[in-house]
N, C-alpha and C positions, 0 to 999 in steps of 0.2 A: 256628755259622752267623751268628747275631746279631753276636757280637763281631767277626767279620770284616767285616760290613757296616758297623757302626758306627764301628770303630777301624781303618779301612784304612792309617793312618799308622803303626801298630804293626808290627813284625816279626812273622813267623811264631812265633817263640820268645816273644816278649812276648805275643801272643795266646793261645798255649797256657798261658802262665802265668796269664793273667788268668782263663782258662777254669777251670783247675784251683782256683784260689782262689774263683771264683765257685760252683763245685760244692760246695766245702766249706761256703760261707756258706749256700747253699740247703739243704743237709742240716740244718745247725744250725737255720734257720727252721722246718723241718718238725718238728724235735724239741721246738723251744720251745713251738709252738702250743697243745698240750695244757695246758701249764703256765699260759700267759695266760688260757685259757678256764676252767680249774678252779681256779687258785691263788688266794692271798690278794693282792688288788689293792693292799692298803696295802704290803706287802712288795715287790711287784713294782715299784711305782712309787718306792720307796725307793731303788732301783738306778738310776733315771733322773736323769742330771745334766743341768740346763738352766742353763748359765751365763749365758744372757741373760734369764733368769727371765721368759720370755714377754712382754718389754717390748713388743716389735714387735706381737704379737697383742693385748695389752691396750688399746695405743694405738688399733688398728683397731676394737676392740669399743666404745670410749668415743666413736667418731664416731656411733653410734647407727643406722647403715645395714645392720646386720648384717655377717657375715664369712663369706667362703667359704674353707675350708681344703682346698688340694688336697695329698693325700698320696700319693706314688707308691709302687710296690712296691719300696721300698728300705729295707733295714736292717730294722728291727722295726716293721711298720706296726701289729701289734696292740698294742704298748705306747703307741703314738701315739694310737690310739683312746682307751684307758683315761685317758691323760693329759689329752687334750682335754675329756672329760666332766668332769673334776675343776676345770678352769678356769671353764667355763661350760656352761649347757645346750646340748647340740649334737644335732642331727638327722643321721643318717648314712645314705647311700644304701647298700643292701645286697642282694647278689644270692647267695640261699642255695644251698648245694651240692645235688646231686641227691638224696642219701641224707636221710630226713627225721630220723633219730637224730643225725646229724652236724649237720644245719641246726639242731636245737633246741639242741645243745650250744654250736655257735658264736654262736647269737644270745644265749644266756643269759651266756656269757663276755663277749661284746662290750659288752652293756648293764649289766654289774655295776656300773659307777661312774655310771650314769645316762643314758647315750646312748639316744637314740630311734631305733631302726632302721626305715627305711622301704623297701619294695620299689622295683625298677628298673622301675616302671611308671608310668601317668599319675597314680595316686594318690600314688605316691612323689614325683614331680616336683612336684605340687601342694603337698605337705607341705613341700617345700624352699622353695618360693616363699613360702609362709605363714610359715615360721619367719624368712626374712630380712627380710620386711616388718615383723615384730614386733621387729626388731633383733638376732635370734638368731644363732646359728652353725650352720653346715653343713659336713660333711666328705665329700669325694668322692675315690675313687681316679681319676686323671685319665689313666691310661696303659693303660687297657683297650681293645682294639678294639672298636667297636660290632658288634652282631649284624647290623645292616642298614645300609643307606646313608642311611636317613632320619635326619635330625638328625646327619648326619656329614659330613665333607669330608675329603679328603686333603690333608695338610700334611707339610713335612719334619720328620723326627726322626732326628738324627745324619746329616742329609744324604739320609736315604730317605724315599721317600713312604709315609706311614702314615695308615691311615683313622683319624680322630680325631673325638672327641664334640664337639658344639657346646653341650652342656649347661651346661658352667661359664661360658662366654662369654655365653650368653644370659641366665643368672641375674645375672651381674654387670651386663650392659648394662640389663636391664629394672628392676632394683632398685637399682642404685647401689652394691651391695656390693662392697668391696674383696676381692681375693683375695690369700692369702698360701700359699706352700708350706712343708711341713714334713716331717721325717723324723727317726726315731731311729736314728743310728749305733750298730751293735753294737761295743763296745769290746774290744780283745783281752784274752785270758786270764781271761775271766769278770768282768771289772772293771765290767759294767753297760752302760749305754747313754747316749748324748749326743744331746740334741735339737738340731736345726738349724733355724732359720727363715730361709727364702730369699725374698726380694722377688720379686712376679710381674714379668715383663717387660711393658713399655708395649705397648699394644694387644691386651691379653688380653680386654678389653671392648668391642673394636672390633664395629661392626655387620656389617662385611665378614667373613663366616664363615672364609674362608682366613686373613686377617690375624689373627683371633683365635685360630684353631687353631695357627698357626705360633708365636704367642707362648706359647700353652699347652704346646707340646711344647718350646719353648726352656726354658721353666720347669722341666719335668721334666729336660731335659738338664743344666741348671745344677745340679740337685740330685745327679743321677748322677755328674756328673763330680767331685764331692767325695769320694765313696768308691764307685767303679765296681765293685769286687769284691762289693758287697753288693746289687746290682741283681738282679732276676729275669730273668736272660738267657735262661732256658729258655722263657719265654713266646713264643710265635709273633706277635710284634707286627705283622709284615709280611705276614701270611697273604694279605690282599686287596691287589690291584694296580691303579692306575688304569686299565690297558688290559684289566681283567676276566678275563684269561687266565693271566697270569704267576703261577707258585706257586713262590715262592723256596725252599719246603721239600719240593719233590717228591722231590728225591734223598735225603731223610732217610727216606722211607717204606720 
């Protein structure tokens, strides 16, 4: 469904091929997760290749305004989190799963290299602002559909209207912190991972919410186009529609 909406220029055969590849990558992601939460972080990070040696990120950190890292659900976002905390102290917005045992395991795994996890509520947002004002780094998944219209606007994502968070743009506008996108591409045949650092589009800190959200989604799209097979296409990104009635996934129920 999502692949058809986002890549209408592909033939049905090409869309089917991308779907199959995406399903394989999604399965690998699920199998990998327990290893990232419970495994040896030194070994895991030794398998991560960063050819740019995070030069772009280090340059932003030296500006002293804090840094907002936007990491979409692409490739291995778990190893990204471990890696960021090794570069500098990082505060990460975290939405725990419903099951307490799983939430505890996930929290312990994601914080093992020093990341500070904060909840997706007012206290968590306050902690993000404080971190940035102190010149620190925050990490946020930018491609989750907000639960409500509060603090969100519709903006195009692959040409489709998608309810998009305003949090990242507000953080950037109010603190002056720059935004950078990153993801870890899974390399073939178990050869490890490769970090990608992607410059944020202009306008991501615009005070016009739609302009800023459009730039945010464009940043995610720029990342996805690098390795589209590794994006989480199973996520129902377009559940809500501007008309309040259209359900693009109704036929899938």
